[in-house]
N, C-alpha and C positions, 0 to 999 in steps of 0.2 A: 504494500500500500504506500503510495507516494503522499507525503504530507503536504508538499506544495507551499503556497503563500502563507503569510502570517495569519491572515483571516481564516484560512483553511486549518491552520495549525491550532488556532484558538477553538474552532468548532470541534476538532478532534479531542482537545483537552477537556472540553465540557462533556463530551460523550464518555470519555474514559472516567472522569470524575463522578458522573452519575452512576456508572456501573460499579465503581469501587466504593464510594461512600454511601450511596443510597440503596443500591441493589446488593451490595456486599459480595460482588464477584471478586475472585482472586485475580492477581495480576496475570497469572498464567492463562486463566479463562479469557480475560479481556484480550490478551495477545492473540489467542486463537480466534476469537470472534471478529476481531478487527484487522487481522492480517499483519500484526506488528510483532516485533520481538519483545520479550519480557523487559529487556534493557530499555527499549523505546518507551514502553508503558511506564516504567519507573521514572525515567527522565522527564516525561511529559507531566506526570503527577507532581513531581517536584517543581517543575516550571510553573504549573498551575497555581501552586501555593505561593511561590515567590512573586508571581505577577499579580496576585490578588484575585484571580478567577476563583480559587478555592480559599476560603478562610476557615481556619480551624480555631474554634473558641474552646478553651479549657475552663470549665466551670466546676470548681470543687464542690462535691456534695456535702462537705462539712467544712466549717470554718475552724481550722486548727489554730492552736495558740503557739505560734512559732517561737515567740520570745521565751515562753516557758520551756519549750522543747530544748532550745539551745542551752538554757540555764541548767536544766537537768543533765544534759549530756556533759556539760563542763563540771558540774558538782560531783557527779557519780561516775564519770568516765564511761558513759554508755556509748555503744555503737550507734544507736538511734533511739529517739524518743518521739512519741506521737501523743499529743495532748488534745483532747476534744472538749468543747465547752459543756458545762453542766446545763441540763435541761429543766431541772427542778423536779423531775420524776425519775426515780431510781431505775425502773425498767427501761425507760427511753434512753437514759444515759448509758446503761449497760449495752443496749443494742447499738448505739452509736459507736461506742468503743470497740465492740466486737466486730462491727462492720469494717472499721478502719484497720483492725488487726488482720482481717481476712484479705483486704486489699494489699496490705503490706506483704503478707505471706505470698500472695499471688504474683507480686512484682519482683520477687527475688531472682537475681540472675547471677550465675547460671542456675537454672531451675534444679532444685534439690530432688534427687531420685528417692531419697529415704527421709521421711519426716516423722518425728516422734510427737505424741500428744498426750496430755493428761485428760482427766474427765471432770465433769462437774457442770454447774450452771453456766459459767463463763465460757468454757469451751463448747458447750452445747449451743450457746448463742452465736459464737463465732462460726460454728458449722452451718448454721442457718444462713449466714450472710456470705459464705464463700462464693465467689463468682463461678458459675457453671464452667467446667473445663479449665479450672484455674491452673492445673498442672497435669496434663493428660498422662495417664499411666503411672502416676506416683504411687509409691509404696508407703503406707501409713502404719506405724506401729504404736500400740498403746504402751505407755511408759510405766504405769503402775496398776496394781490389781484393782478390779472394778466390779467383781461379781457382787450383785446386790443382795444384801441380807434382809431388806425390808422393802415391801412395795410402797411407793409413795409417789406423789405428784411433783416431786422436786426435780433434781437434775437428771438428765438423760445419761445413760451409761454406754450408749452405742456411738460415742463421739468419733472413734477411729473409723468406724464404718461410714459415717456420714461425711467425714473429711474425704475419704477415698471415693465414695459415690459421686461427689460433686466434681471429681476430676477423672472419672472413669478409670480409677486405679484399683489397687488391692489393699486390704487391711489385714494386719496380723494382730490378734487380740492376746491379752494376758488373762486367761480365764480362771483367775484365782481371786480370793478376797483381798481388799486393800490392807487389812490388818487381820492376822490370824490369832488363835488362842494362845500359842506358845512359840518361843523362839525355835524349839525343836521342829515344830510343824513347818515353820518358814524354811528351815535348813533342808528338810526333806523335799519340800516343793521346789526349791531352787536347784536342787541336785537332779530333779527329774529332767531327762533330756529334752522333752518338749518345752517345758517352762524355761529351762536354761537357754534354749535356742532363741526364744522370744526376748529374753533379757539381754542376750548378746546383741541382738538387733537394736535394742534400745540404746545400748552403749555406742553402737556404730553410727547412729544418726548424727548429722552435722547441724540439723535444724530441729529445735524442740519448741513446741508451743505449750505453755503451762498456765493454768489458773493459779491464783493465790487465795487461800482460804482464810476466813475469819475464824475466831474461836468463840463461838456462841451457840445457842440452841438452833440457830439457822444454818450452822455448818453442815455441809453435805455429808461429812463423816458421821455426824450425830443423826441426821435424818435418814441416813441409809442403814443405820443399825449397828455401826461399828463402835459407838461410844454411848455411855449412859451419863446421867447427870453427875454422878459421883466422879466418873473419870474426867469429865469436863472441869469440875471444880479442882481436882487434883492437878490438872495441867495448868490451870490459871494460877494456882498457888506456886507452882514450879517456875512461873515466869513466862509461860508460853503466850505468844501474841497472835499466832495463826499457824497455817501449815502450807507446805509446798510439796507436791508429790506424796502426800500422806504422812510427811514427817513434820513434827511440831517443833517450832523454832522460837527462840526468845528475841528480845529487841535488837540483838546484834547478829541474828541469824544462826546462832549456835543451836544444835539439836538439844532439846530437853527431853526428859523422861527416857532413859535408856531402855526401860521395859517396853514402851510403845515402839521405839525405834527398832528394837530387836525383833518385833513381830510384824513390822510393815514390809510389804513385798513390792518391789519396784526399783526404779533407778534412784540412786542416791542423789540428793540435791547437789552435792559437791561435784558430781560428774557433769553438771550443767556448765560448769566453768570451762570445760573443754570444747563446748559447742561453738561453732562459728556464729550461729544465731540462736541464742537462748531467749525466746520471746516470752516475756511475762505480760499477761493481760489482766487488768483489774480495774474495778470501778466501785465507788462507794466508800463512805466514811468508816464503816466497820472494818475495812481492810487497810486503813492507812498505816498502822503500825507494822503490819505484816509485810506490806510492800516495802517500807523503808528497811526492814530487817533483811529482806532478800537483796536489796541494793547494796547494803553494807557488807553482806557476805559474798557479793558478786556472783550470786546464783544466776542472775539474768543480765544480759548486755543490751537487750532491747526492751523498752517499756512502752506499752500502749495503755493509756489511762485517761482519767477525766481531770478537768481543771482544778477542782477542789483538792484532789489527791496531789497534784503537782505543786500547788501552793503549800500544802502541808509539808511536803518533802523539802521544799526550798526554805521554808520559814524556820525549820528546826536545824540547829547547827550540827 
């Protein structure tokens, strides 16, 4: 196909732009349809943008607090921070934070082939907002035990499957409780070849997405049947402020209650420090102290959170 005069050239650019931007044809399809090479199609699309025939408007779906993000990165040495405005409604704010976390995960380059996730309300919300086809063929592995002990309307325990389904990928589960009755039971389970293989996969991930839990009656570990009121009070007295990967931590991120820790199954929070992207996702006042503890212990190097949490983290020396 001869492109000819400038007027003819502009007509062709309009035809190509309509097919590419409106009809969502690939450059290869357009080349076949119009008798051009893929190189010509790419060059004409670029020329259409540069000349103003095509204008691409980038309109963020959320107004991020960039100054707070930079301050958090500087204060805590983070690889990245994403801070979303507070909406005044906890559920809406959580969804906003979860959606931004999903977009961040989907934008990683090069695309990770193996991604680890925890479970709970926050990760369940993130799974709902992952872009369809966010990383086609990805392998998602569950990082800590999630077999439900009590039926409730709280967090979803099929987070890994939902992450994988959104990407047409595969999921490997850890079909054991988050916390078992004795340290001997944990040892036996971890020595099982099947369970051991899943845990090795978790250690091999370079990208991990984890929620950060509060220590209250609304904790997913309490509502899922892993803890009772007496256990909760004992942890509070021991100085626990929350949990990450089912491990209870104090204000500096140190593991508290050796008994609970010896019975928890899953990736150790300390191993998150080895991940290229350890993405912590959290929203809400109840988790402020736990988020700060995770930052101080350097369990996460990417934080996706709300404005109130960011202000709390920056106000405290």
